[in-house]
VOLO-809368 format. One record per residue (C-alpha): residue number from 0; residue in three letters; chain; x, y, z. Coordinates in nm, 2 decimals. Layout:
% residues N
R  num  residuo  cadena      c1      c2      c3
R  NUM      ALA       A       X       Y       Z
...
END
This chain:
% residues 435
R  num  residuo  cadena      c1      c2      c3
R    0      UNK       A    9.13    6.78    7.80
R    1      UNK       A    8.85    6.98    7.95
R    2      UNK       A    8.74    7.31    7.78
R    3      UNK       A    8.87    7.49    8.09
R    4      UNK       A    9.21    7.33    8.07
R    5      UNK       A    9.22    7.39    7.70
R    6      UNK       A    9.15    7.76    7.75
R    7      UNK       A    9.43    7.78    8.00
R    8      UNK       A    9.67    7.61    7.76
R    9      UNK       A    9.57    7.86    7.48
R   10      UNK       A    9.62    8.15    7.72
R   11      UNK       A    9.97    8.04    7.81
R   12      UNK       A   10.06    7.99    7.44
R   13      UNK       A    9.97    8.35    7.33
R   14      UNK       A    9.97    8.57    7.63
R   15      UNK       A   10.28    8.72    7.79
R   16      UNK       A   10.43    8.51    8.08
R   17      UNK       A   10.44    8.83    8.29
R   18      UNK       A   10.05    8.85    8.31
R   19      UNK       A    9.98    8.66    8.63
R   20      UNK       A    9.66    8.46    8.69
R   21      UNK       A    9.50    8.41    9.03
R   22      UNK       A    9.47    8.07    9.19
R   23      UNK       A    9.63    7.73    9.13
R   24      UNK       A    9.35    7.66    8.89
R   25      UNK       A    9.26    7.99    8.73
R   26      UNK       A    8.90    8.06    8.68
R   27      UNK       A    8.70    8.22    8.39
R   28      UNK       A    8.43    8.46    8.50
R   29      UNK       A    8.13    8.44    8.27
R   30      UNK       A    7.85    8.61    8.45
R   31      UNK       A    7.77    8.86    8.72
R   32      UNK       A    7.49    9.04    8.91
R   33      UNK       A    7.53    9.28    9.19
R   34      UNK       A    7.82    9.18    9.41
R   35      UNK       A    7.84    8.83    9.28
R   36      UNK       A    8.00    8.65    8.98
R   37      UNK       A    7.98    8.30    8.83
R   38      UNK       A    8.26    8.11    8.67
R   39      UNK       A    8.25    7.88    8.36
R   40      UNK       A    8.22    7.58    8.59
R   41      UNK       A    7.90    7.72    8.74
R   42      UNK       A    8.06    7.82    9.07
R   43      UNK       A    7.93    8.14    9.23
R   44      UNK       A    8.14    8.39    9.43
R   45      UNK       A    8.09    8.70    9.63
R   46      UNK       A    8.34    8.94    9.47
R   47      UNK       A    8.55    9.14    9.72
R   48      UNK       A    8.80    9.27    9.45
R   49      UNK       A    8.57    9.38    9.17
R   50      UNK       A    8.82    9.36    8.88
R   51      UNK       A    9.09    9.54    9.08
R   52      UNK       A    8.85    9.81    9.22
R   53      UNK       A    8.70    9.87    8.88
R   54      UNK       A    8.34    9.74    8.90
R   55      UNK       A    8.27   10.00    9.17
R   56      UNK       A    7.89    9.95    9.16
R   57      UNK       A    7.91    9.57    9.10
R   58      UNK       A    7.78    9.39    8.80
R   59      UNK       A    7.49    9.44    8.56
R   60      UNK       A    7.38    9.77    8.71
R   61      UNK       A    7.06    9.87    8.53
R   62      UNK       A    7.13   10.24    8.54
R   63      UNK       A    7.47   10.19    8.38
R   64      UNK       A    7.36    9.93    8.13
R   65      UNK       A    7.07   10.14    8.01
R   66      UNK       A    7.28   10.45    7.97
R   67      UNK       A    7.52   10.25    7.75
R   68      UNK       A    7.23   10.10    7.55
R   69      UNK       A    7.09   10.45    7.49
R   70      UNK       A    7.42   10.56    7.35
R   71      UNK       A    7.46   10.25    7.14
R   72      UNK       A    7.11   10.30    6.99
R   73      UNK       A    7.22   10.64    6.84
R   74      UNK       A    7.47   10.45    6.63
R   75      UNK       A    7.76   10.66    6.75
R   76      UNK       A    8.01   10.44    6.93
R   77      UNK       A    8.30   10.68    6.85
R   78      UNK       A    8.36   11.01    6.68
R   79      UNK       A    8.67   11.19    6.82
R   80      UNK       A    8.76   11.48    7.04
R   81      UNK       A    8.77   11.69    6.72
R   82      UNK       A    8.39   11.72    6.77
R   83      UNK       A    8.19   11.84    7.06
R   84      UNK       A    8.11   11.54    7.29
R   85      UNK       A    7.81   11.62    7.51
R   86      UNK       A    7.88   11.33    7.75
R   87      UNK       A    8.24   11.44    7.79
R   88      UNK       A    8.15   11.80    7.87
R   89      UNK       A    7.88   11.69    8.12
R   90      UNK       A    8.12   11.45    8.30
R   91      UNK       A    8.40   11.70    8.31
R   92      UNK       A    8.17   11.96    8.47
R   93      UNK       A    8.08   11.72    8.74
R   94      UNK       A    8.44   11.61    8.81
R   95      UNK       A    8.57   11.97    8.81
R   96      UNK       A    8.30   12.07    9.06
R   97      UNK       A    8.37   11.77    9.29
R   98      UNK       A    8.74   11.81    9.27
R   99      UNK       A    8.76   12.12    9.49
R  100      UNK       A    9.05   12.24    9.26
R  101      UNK       A    9.01   12.61    9.17
R  102      UNK       A    8.92   12.68    8.81
R  103      UNK       A    8.96   12.31    8.73
R  104      UNK       A    8.97   12.16    8.38
R  105      UNK       A    8.96   11.79    8.29
R  106      UNK       A    9.13   11.58    8.03
R  107      UNK       A    9.01   11.22    7.96
R  108      UNK       A    9.22   10.93    7.86
R  109      UNK       A    9.17   10.55    7.87
R  110      UNK       A    9.34   10.44    8.19
R  111      UNK       A    9.51   10.54    8.51
R  112      UNK       A    9.85   10.49    8.35
R  113      UNK       A    9.77   10.74    8.08
R  114      UNK       A    9.63   10.98    8.33
R  115      UNK       A    9.94   10.97    8.54
R  116      UNK       A   10.16   11.02    8.23
R  117      UNK       A    9.95   11.33    8.15
R  118      UNK       A    9.98   11.46    8.51
R  119      UNK       A   10.36   11.42    8.50
R  120      UNK       A   10.37   11.60    8.16
R  121      UNK       A   10.17   11.89    8.30
R  122      UNK       A   10.40   11.92    8.60
R  123      UNK       A   10.72   11.88    8.41
R  124      UNK       A   10.62   12.15    8.16
R  125      UNK       A   10.50   12.39    8.42
R  126      UNK       A   10.81   12.36    8.63
R  127      UNK       A   11.05   12.31    8.34
R  128      UNK       A   11.20   12.01    8.53
R  129      UNK       A   11.23   11.64    8.50
R  130      UNK       A   11.28   11.60    8.87
R  131      UNK       A   10.99   11.42    9.05
R  132      UNK       A   10.93   11.31    9.41
R  133      UNK       A   10.74   10.98    9.46
R  134      UNK       A   10.67   10.75    9.75
R  135      UNK       A   10.84   10.43    9.84
R  136      UNK       A   10.62   10.12    9.78
R  137      UNK       A   10.41   10.31    9.53
R  138      UNK       A   10.26   10.20    9.20
R  139      UNK       A   10.15   10.44    8.92
R  140      UNK       A   10.11   10.23    8.60
R  141      UNK       A   10.28   10.02    8.34
R  142      UNK       A   10.42   10.27    8.10
R  143      UNK       A   10.78   10.40    8.08
R  144      UNK       A   10.72   10.72    8.28
R  145      UNK       A   10.48   10.56    8.52
R  146      UNK       A   10.72   10.28    8.61
R  147      UNK       A   10.98   10.55    8.68
R  148      UNK       A   10.78   10.68    8.97
R  149      UNK       A   10.68   10.34    9.09
R  150      UNK       A   10.86   10.26    9.42
R  151      UNK       A   10.82    9.88    9.41
R  152      UNK       A   11.08    9.67    9.24
R  153      UNK       A   10.84    9.39    9.16
R  154      UNK       A   10.66    9.63    8.91
R  155      UNK       A   10.96    9.82    8.77
R  156      UNK       A   11.13    9.65    8.47
R  157      UNK       A   11.41    9.90    8.41
R  158      UNK       A   11.67   10.08    8.62
R  159      UNK       A   11.64   10.40    8.41
R  160      UNK       A   11.36   10.64    8.35
R  161      UNK       A   11.27   10.95    8.15
R  162      UNK       A   11.23   11.12    8.49
R  163      UNK       A   11.48   11.20    8.77
R  164      UNK       A   11.30   11.05    9.06
R  165      UNK       A   11.36   11.06    9.44
R  166      UNK       A   11.15   10.84    9.67
R  167      UNK       A   11.02   10.95   10.01
R  168      UNK       A   10.91   10.78   10.33
R  169      UNK       A   10.54   10.79   10.43
R  170      UNK       A   10.40   10.44   10.40
R  171      UNK       A   10.68   10.24   10.56
R  172      UNK       A   10.62   10.25   10.93
R  173      UNK       A   10.72    9.88   10.95
R  174      UNK       A   11.08    9.97   10.91
R  175      UNK       A   11.29    9.95   11.24
R  176      UNK       A   11.38   10.32   11.24
R  177      UNK       A   11.01   10.41   11.27
R  178      UNK       A   10.91   10.15   11.52
R  179      UNK       A   10.70   10.27   11.81
R  180      UNK       A   10.67   10.63   11.67
R  181      UNK       A   10.34   10.81   11.72
R  182      UNK       A   10.17   10.95   11.42
R  183      UNK       A   10.30   11.30   11.50
R  184      UNK       A   10.66   11.18   11.54
R  185      UNK       A   10.64   10.98   11.22
R  186      UNK       A   10.50   11.27   11.02
R  187      UNK       A   10.78   11.49   11.16
R  188      UNK       A   11.05   11.24   11.07
R  189      UNK       A   10.91   11.21   10.71
R  190      UNK       A   10.89   11.59   10.67
R  191      UNK       A   11.25   11.63   10.79
R  192      UNK       A   11.35   11.36   10.54
R  193      UNK       A   11.17   11.55   10.26
R  194      UNK       A   11.36   11.86   10.35
R  195      UNK       A   11.69   11.67   10.35
R  196      UNK       A   11.61   11.51   10.01
R  197      UNK       A   11.54   11.86    9.87
R  198      UNK       A   11.87   11.99   10.02
R  199      UNK       A   12.09   11.70    9.91
R  200      UNK       A   11.95   11.50    9.62
R  201      UNK       A   11.78   11.75    9.39
R  202      UNK       A   11.92   12.02    9.18
R  203      UNK       A   11.71   12.32    9.08
R  204      UNK       A   11.33   12.31    9.06
R  205      UNK       A   11.15   11.99    9.14
R  206      UNK       A   10.83   11.94    8.93
R  207      UNK       A   10.60   11.75    9.16
R  208      UNK       A   10.53   11.50    9.42
R  209      UNK       A   10.31   11.22    9.29
R  210      UNK       A   10.14   11.00    9.56
R  211      UNK       A    9.86   10.76    9.62
R  212      UNK       A    9.67   10.85    9.94
R  213      UNK       A    9.64   10.48   10.00
R  214      UNK       A    9.89   10.26    9.81
R  215      UNK       A    9.70   10.00    9.59
R  216      UNK       A    9.96    9.75    9.47
R  217      UNK       A   10.16    9.84    9.78
R  218      UNK       A    9.90    9.65    9.99
R  219      UNK       A    9.67    9.93   10.09
R  220      UNK       A    9.95   10.07   10.30
R  221      UNK       A    9.89   10.43   10.40
R  222      UNK       A   10.05   10.72   10.58
R  223      UNK       A    9.88   10.87   10.89
R  224      UNK       A    9.62   11.13   10.81
R  225      UNK       A    9.79   11.47   10.78
R  226      UNK       A   10.12   11.36   10.63
R  227      UNK       A   10.04   11.51   10.29
R  228      UNK       A    9.92   11.83   10.44
R  229      UNK       A   10.26   11.85   10.62
R  230      UNK       A   10.44   11.76   10.29
R  231      UNK       A   10.25   12.03   10.10
R  232      UNK       A   10.36   12.30   10.34
R  233      UNK       A   10.71   12.22   10.23
R  234      UNK       A   10.62   12.17    9.87
R  235      UNK       A   10.46   12.51    9.86
R  236      UNK       A   10.78   12.68    9.99
R  237      UNK       A   10.95   12.55    9.67
R  238      UNK       A   10.66   12.58    9.43
R  239      UNK       A   10.65   12.20    9.39
R  240      UNK       A   10.32   12.07    9.26
R  241      UNK       A   10.12   11.79    9.44
R  242      UNK       A    9.97   11.52    9.22
R  243      UNK       A    9.72   11.29    9.39
R  244      UNK       A    9.68   10.95    9.22
R  245      UNK       A    9.32   10.88    9.30
R  246      UNK       A    9.29   10.58    9.06
R  247      UNK       A    9.19   10.35    9.35
R  248      UNK       A    9.09   10.60    9.62
R  249      UNK       A    8.85   10.83    9.45
R  250      UNK       A    8.47   10.85    9.44
R  251      UNK       A    8.42   10.81    9.82
R  252      UNK       A    8.56   10.46    9.85
R  253      UNK       A    8.75   10.54   10.17
R  254      UNK       A    8.43   10.65   10.33
R  255      UNK       A    8.61   10.94   10.51
R  256      UNK       A    8.62   11.18   10.21
R  257      UNK       A    8.52   11.18    9.84
R  258      UNK       A    8.89   11.19    9.74
R  259      UNK       A    9.16   11.00    9.92
R  260      UNK       A    9.37   11.31    9.96
R  261      UNK       A    9.09   11.48   10.14
R  262      UNK       A    9.16   11.25   10.44
R  263      UNK       A    9.48   11.47   10.48
R  264      UNK       A    9.29   11.80   10.47
R  265      UNK       A    9.46   11.92   10.16
R  266      UNK       A    9.36   11.99    9.80
R  267      UNK       A    9.62   11.88    9.54
R  268      UNK       A    9.71   12.08    9.23
R  269      UNK       A    9.64   11.78    9.01
R  270      UNK       A    9.44   11.46    9.05
R  271      UNK       A    9.43   11.15    8.84
R  272      UNK       A    9.14   10.90    8.82
R  273      UNK       A    9.03   10.59    8.64
R  274      UNK       A    8.91   10.24    8.73
R  275      UNK       A    8.58   10.26    8.92
R  276      UNK       A    8.45   10.57    8.74
R  277      UNK       A    8.34   10.36    8.43
R  278      UNK       A    8.22   10.06    8.63
R  279      UNK       A    8.41    9.84    8.39
R  280      UNK       A    8.42   10.06    8.09
R  281      UNK       A    8.76   10.20    8.00
R  282      UNK       A    8.80   10.56    8.13
R  283      UNK       A    9.08   10.76    8.30
R  284      UNK       A    9.16   11.12    8.33
R  285      UNK       A    9.32   11.42    8.49
R  286      UNK       A    9.16   11.71    8.67
R  287      UNK       A    9.39   12.01    8.74
R  288      UNK       A    9.41   12.38    8.78
R  289      UNK       A    9.31   12.55    8.46
R  290      UNK       A    9.64   12.74    8.43
R  291      UNK       A    9.83   12.41    8.44
R  292      UNK       A    9.60   12.23    8.20
R  293      UNK       A    9.60   12.51    7.94
R  294      UNK       A    9.97   12.57    7.96
R  295      UNK       A   10.08   12.30    7.72
R  296      UNK       A   10.19   12.47    7.40
R  297      UNK       A   10.11   12.21    7.14
R  298      UNK       A    9.80   12.02    7.04
R  299      UNK       A    9.71   11.70    7.21
R  300      UNK       A    9.43   11.44    7.19
R  301      UNK       A    9.34   11.10    7.33
R  302      UNK       A    9.18   10.90    7.05
R  303      UNK       A    8.95   10.71    7.28
R  304      UNK       A    8.95   10.96    7.57
R  305      UNK       A    8.60   11.10    7.60
R  306      UNK       A    8.46   10.80    7.40
R  307      UNK       A    8.07   10.83    7.39
R  308      UNK       A    8.02   10.48    7.53
R  309      UNK       A    8.26   10.52    7.82
R  310      UNK       A    8.12   10.87    7.89
R  311      UNK       A    7.77   10.73    7.91
R  312      UNK       A    7.88   10.46    8.15
R  313      UNK       A    8.09   10.70    8.36
R  314      UNK       A    7.81   10.97    8.39
R  315      UNK       A    7.57   10.70    8.50
R  316      UNK       A    7.82   10.56    8.75
R  317      UNK       A    7.90   10.89    8.91
R  318      UNK       A    7.54   10.99    8.93
R  319      UNK       A    7.46   10.66    9.10
R  320      UNK       A    7.74   10.71    9.35
R  321      UNK       A    7.61   11.06    9.44
R  322      UNK       A    7.24   10.98    9.44
R  323      UNK       A    7.28   10.68    9.66
R  324      UNK       A    7.54   10.83    9.89
R  325      UNK       A    7.78   10.54    9.84
R  326      UNK       A    8.05   10.72   10.04
R  327      UNK       A    7.84   10.68   10.35
R  328      UNK       A    7.78   10.31   10.27
R  329      UNK       A    8.15   10.26   10.22
R  330      UNK       A    8.21   10.41   10.57
R  331      UNK       A    7.94   10.20   10.73
R  332      UNK       A    8.03    9.87   10.57
R  333      UNK       A    8.40    9.93   10.60
R  334      UNK       A    8.36    9.98   10.98
R  335      UNK       A    8.18    9.65   11.00
R  336      UNK       A    8.45    9.46   10.80
R  337      UNK       A    8.76    9.63   10.93
R  338      UNK       A    8.63    9.61   11.29
R  339      UNK       A    8.54    9.25   11.25
R  340      UNK       A    8.88    9.16   11.11
R  341      UNK       A    9.06    9.35   11.38
R  342      UNK       A    8.86    9.17   11.65
R  343      UNK       A    8.94    8.83   11.50
R  344      UNK       A    9.31    8.90   11.42
R  345      UNK       A    9.43    8.83   11.77
R  346      UNK       A    9.33    8.46   11.73
R  347      UNK       A    9.56    8.42   11.43
R  348      UNK       A    9.94    8.43   11.47
R  349      UNK       A    9.97    8.45   11.09
R  350      UNK       A    9.81    8.80   11.08
R  351      UNK       A   10.06    9.08   11.12
R  352      UNK       A    9.83    9.37   11.05
R  353      UNK       A    9.47    9.47   10.96
R  354      UNK       A    9.43    9.81   10.79
R  355      UNK       A    9.22   10.02   10.56
R  356      UNK       A    8.96   10.29   10.52
R  357      UNK       A    8.60   10.23   10.41
R  358      UNK       A    8.57    9.96   10.14
R  359      UNK       A    8.95    9.95   10.09
R  360      UNK       A    9.11    9.72   10.35
R  361      UNK       A    9.37    9.46   10.38
R  362      UNK       A    9.52    9.18   10.60
R  363      UNK       A    9.89    9.14   10.61
R  364      UNK       A   10.03    8.79   10.67
R  365      UNK       A   10.36    8.68   10.82
R  366      UNK       A   10.53    8.35   10.91
R  367      UNK       A   10.42    8.30   11.28
R  368      UNK       A   10.76    8.15   11.36
R  369      UNK       A   10.99    8.41   11.21
R  370      UNK       A   10.77    8.71   11.17
R  371      UNK       A   10.89    8.75   10.81
R  372      UNK       A   10.64    8.85   10.53
R  373      UNK       A   10.49    8.53   10.38
R  374      UNK       A   10.36    8.54   10.02
R  375      UNK       A   10.28    8.17   10.06
R  376      UNK       A   10.04    8.23   10.34
R  377      UNK       A    9.87    8.51   10.13
R  378      UNK       A    9.83    8.27    9.84
R  379      UNK       A    9.69    8.01   10.08
R  380      UNK       A    9.43    8.25   10.22
R  381      UNK       A    9.33    8.35    9.86
R  382      UNK       A    9.27    7.98    9.78
R  383      UNK       A    9.08    7.91   10.10
R  384      UNK       A    8.86    8.21   10.04
R  385      UNK       A    8.78    8.11    9.69
R  386      UNK       A    8.70    7.75    9.80
R  387      UNK       A    8.44    7.91   10.04
R  388      UNK       A    8.29    8.14    9.77
R  389      UNK       A    8.48    8.47    9.80
R  390      UNK       A    8.72    8.64    9.56
R  391      UNK       A    8.99    8.86    9.70
R  392      UNK       A    9.31    9.02    9.57
R  393      UNK       A    9.68    9.01    9.67
R  394      UNK       A    9.96    9.27    9.68
R  395      UNK       A   10.21    9.44    9.91
R  396      UNK       A   10.57    9.51    9.87
R  397      UNK       A   10.65    9.15    9.96
R  398      UNK       A   10.34    8.99    9.81
R  399      UNK       A   10.20    8.90   10.15
R  400      UNK       A    9.89    9.11   10.17
R  401      UNK       A    9.53    9.02   10.11
R  402      UNK       A    9.36    9.32    9.95
R  403      UNK       A    8.98    9.37    9.95
R  404      UNK       A    8.77    9.63    9.79
R  405      UNK       A    8.40    9.51    9.75
R  406      UNK       A    8.15    9.70    9.54
R  407      UNK       A    8.05   10.03    9.71
R  408      UNK       A    7.69    9.90    9.69
R  409      UNK       A    7.77    9.62    9.93
R  410      UNK       A    7.48    9.53   10.16
R  411      UNK       A    7.48    9.45   10.53
R  412      UNK       A    7.42    9.09   10.46
R  413      UNK       A    7.70    9.07   10.20
R  414      UNK       A    7.94    9.24   10.44
R  415      UNK       A    7.86    8.99   10.71
R  416      UNK       A    7.89    8.70   10.47
R  417      UNK       A    8.22    8.81   10.33
R  418      UNK       A    8.36    8.88   10.68
R  419      UNK       A    8.27    8.53   10.79
R  420      UNK       A    8.44    8.38   10.49
R  421      UNK       A    8.76    8.58   10.54
R  422      UNK       A    8.78    8.48   10.90
R  423      UNK       A    8.71    8.12   10.82
R  424      UNK       A    8.99    8.12   10.55
R  425      UNK       A    9.23    8.28   10.80
R  426      UNK       A    9.14    8.02   11.06
R  427      UNK       A    9.20    7.73   10.82
R  428      UNK       A    9.53    7.86   10.70
R  429      UNK       A    9.64    7.95   11.05
R  430      UNK       A    9.56    7.60   11.16
R  431      UNK       A    9.76    7.45   10.88
R  432      UNK       A   10.06    7.68   10.95
R  433      UNK       A   10.06    7.57   11.31
R  434      UNK       A   10.05    7.20   11.23
END
């Protein structure tokens, strides 16, 4: 038995069966530089999924590595939030300023799941209510509360939740009742549905609406720009808070605005963040109005939130994003990639849709004979891309969407290379499906 096969056997013996591995023959990534990684067999890949949008700057970035090494050299890997943490304060100042939220304060945790739990706690306490609105097809994390506001059965283990949740339309224009609607008509239909939900399904004060500006696990599905501004007009009438889950859409990745919710022309009451901020180091957090953040009546900590190593990495990452104007690069490279995929899509009957913003884009696949969502075709495209040297992700409500989110440092040459591989993979799978 090869070492690779042995490692896979050991994985299956001790890891939960519900942790999926990509590819028919899962790979072990052992090295990386820039936008490229190498597996244990010596194969090199251009990475268009970056650890599920987490290695935002790519791999082995000197500025991040050196910041972490400087902190390690002090001998302080961890103290706790019971002490002043300079890196935590500095990062919080930057995020509060960038958030656009008035009098903002920041709480750091370890992940997007923890951040969303904290945001829900803030809203539930402020509104004295367990009622929450969420979006169909959404994903907000793996914990008990976060799965309760996840509108995707494939990621929801239980039928009950600590929250009383009602799910809204907004990212489901594929449904027959919305077919052919303009953006304006669809937004109006969604707003009328929101008013109907509030009038019929809720009792008393609703705490918050939690929403991803672009749904991650949902397959990078998104509402038309302006929907959340229209929603917020209604929410404000009732005093309902808006929580924007920016775990995947933050830091300029969409190219259009620094925060995904900015694409809708609205500032939320609370935002959550994680993933790309640490460029691979564990960090998550919440930024919210100071009155909401300060209102909790009892003490609270996050043992590893604000960890000096993670803060060093996150400060360096955020500085890099701003100093190199990676939002503009995301807009430029995204236009090349999305435009190229849209131009090619007409040649491939297996492609139902191409969508995205900036460096967050997707290709949805369907059976060319029936038009039904096809997870098998998505898996085949993933395999074909890997064989040609490109790593991509998969998602969508039906598991039929190829998700791509390259490093925000992606170059013109890398964008062209990746685009060529995706088109070649689609061409190969489309040919096979037609045979």
